[in-house]
FIPA-921262 format. One record per residue (C-alpha): x, y, z. Coordinates in steps of 0.05 Angstrom, whole numbers, plus 32768, in hexadecimal, padded with zeros to 4 digits. Layout:
<rs>
XYZ;...
</rs>
This chain:
<rs>
87E98A918867;87CC8A5E8896;879E8A23888D;876E8A1388C5;876189C988D1;873189A98903;87448964891B;870D8930890E;870888E88924;872288D088E0;876388F588EE;877188D0892F;8782888C894B;87558868897E;8771889589B5;875D88D58992;87A588E88980;87B389018939;87D888CF890D;881F88E688FE;881588E488B2;87DA891488B6;8808894E88C9;882989448885;87E489458864;87D289868887;881389A6886D;8804898D8826;87BE89AC882A;87DB89EE8842;880D89F08807;87D589E087D6;87A78A1587F3;87DD8A4A87E8;87DE8A3A879E;87928A338799;878A8A7887BB;87B78A978786;87898A81874E;87BE8A56872D;87A58A11871A;87CD89D28721;87C8899D86EB;87EE895E86D8;8821898886B2;883689B686EB;883789A98735;8864899F8771;8880895F878F;88A0895887D3;88E9894687CB;88FE894B8814;88DA89528856;88F4895B889D;88BE895688D3;88BF8964891D;8884894D8946;888489788985;8840896B89A6;880389438992;87C1895E8976;8782893B898C;873A89338976;871689768973;875489A28971;875989DB8940;879C89E1891E;87BB8A1988F5;87EE8A0688C0;881E8A3E88B0;884C8A3D8873;88888A698868;88B98A6C882F;89028A5E8842;89228A5D87FD;89128A5F87B3;893E8A328789;89428A29873E;891389ED873F;88FA89EB8787;88DF8A0F87C3;88F68A04880B;88BD8A10883B;88B48A118887;887189F7889E;885B89FD88E6;881B89E28904;87FE8A048941;87C789EC896F;87968A278977;876C8A3089B5;873E8A6789CC;87488A6E8A17;87208AA38A3B;87188ACB89FA;87638AC889EB;877E8AA289AF;87B88A7689C4;87E58A528993;88138A1889A3;884689FE8971;883C89B2896B;885D89A08928;889589BD88FE;88AC89A888B8;88DE89BD8884;88C589A9883F;88E889AC87FC;88B989A987C0;88D189A18779;88AB89C0873F;8894898F870A;888189A686C4;887589788689;8883893B86B5;88C9894F86CB;88EC897C86FD;88ED89C186DE;89018A0986EB;88D18A28871D;889F8A5586FB;88A58A9D8715;885B8AA18729;88668A69875C;88A38A8A877A;887A8ACB8780;883F8AA887A2;886B8A8787D7;88978AC587E0;88588AEB87F4;884E8ABD8830;88818AE48857;88568B22884F;88188B028871;
</rs>
């Protein structure tokens, strides 16, 4: 599952380059959209928190670019998910869709239920496991 993001002025610095922290926001939105699309609702009693993040900034995105955030499950743990999230710059050149990898992250999210780290509910493991089938 991918999330399309257009880069607006608010996402950039005065030179039109995307702020480094916004790539993390785009990944967060993509993870949230996966859950929203499943019909499961988050609330204050059950949600995910990032416990570890490794980010590699490969090339910059600029004002007006269209990005595609792809999420893939690496591992299901007892209380966490390990995810790979890649961001591609998408361009339509002469009718051909070209994609260029510009950002890569490995994200570990812990499952919180009742205010504490808890065993991952099976429905969340199922939702993220299905990403490999897309």
